[in-house]
C-alpha positions in Angstrom: 0.1 -0.2 0.0 1.1 3.2 -0.9 0.8 5.7 1.6 0.3 9.6 0.3 1.9 12.1 2.5 1.1 16.1 2.2 3.8 17.7 0.0 7.0 17.2 1.8 6.3 14.8 4.0 8.4 11.4 3.9 11.0 13.4 3.2 11.3 14.9 6.9 11.0 13.2 10.6 10.2 14.7 13.5 13.4 13.3 15.8 13.3 13.2 19.7 16.6 12.8 20.9 17.3 10.6 24.3 18.3 13.5 27.3 19.9 10.4 29.0 21.7 8.4 26.2 24.1 9.9 23.6 22.4 8.6 20.1 19.2 7.2 21.1 16.4 8.8 19.5 12.8 8.2 18.0 11.8 9.4 14.6 8.9 9.6 12.9 7.9 10.6 9.3 6.4 14.3 8.9 6.2 17.1 6.8 8.1 20.0 6.8 6.1 21.7 10.0 6.6 18.5 12.1 3.2 17.1 11.6 3.1 13.2 12.1 0.1 11.7 10.4 -0.8 9.1 13.4 -3.3 7.2 10.9 -0.7 6.5 8.8 1.6 4.8 11.7 1.8 1.1 12.5 -0.1 0.8 15.8 3.7 0.2 17.5 4.9 3.3 15.9 2.0 5.7 17.1 2.1 4.1 20.6 6.2 4.9 20.4 5.3 8.5 19.0 3.0 9.5 21.8 4.9 8.0 24.1 7.7 9.9 23.2 5.7 13.2 23.1 4.4 12.6 26.6 7.9 12.6 28.0 9.5 15.3 26.3 11.7 17.1 29.1 12.0 14.2 31.2 13.2 11.2 29.0 13.4 13.2 25.4 14.2 16.5 24.5 12.3 18.4 22.2 11.4 17.3 19.0 13.2 18.9 15.9 12.3 18.4 12.2 15.0 16.9 10.6 15.5 16.7 6.5 15.6 12.8 5.9 18.2 11.6 3.0 17.5 8.6 1.2 
């Protein structure tokens, strides 16, 4: 199944860096504004995204939109 994202989506990721473990992060496909299409994520990815978002400032840093190079 092909997923259709808004313009620019799939070229960007919303990246949550761990506050405690250098190099550990969670990243999710998003558009250039950082909007993640929750309905397009797998159940596990959606759960991980909601968790990362809930623990910003305690376990993960504020997320950043990064350009994905493929």
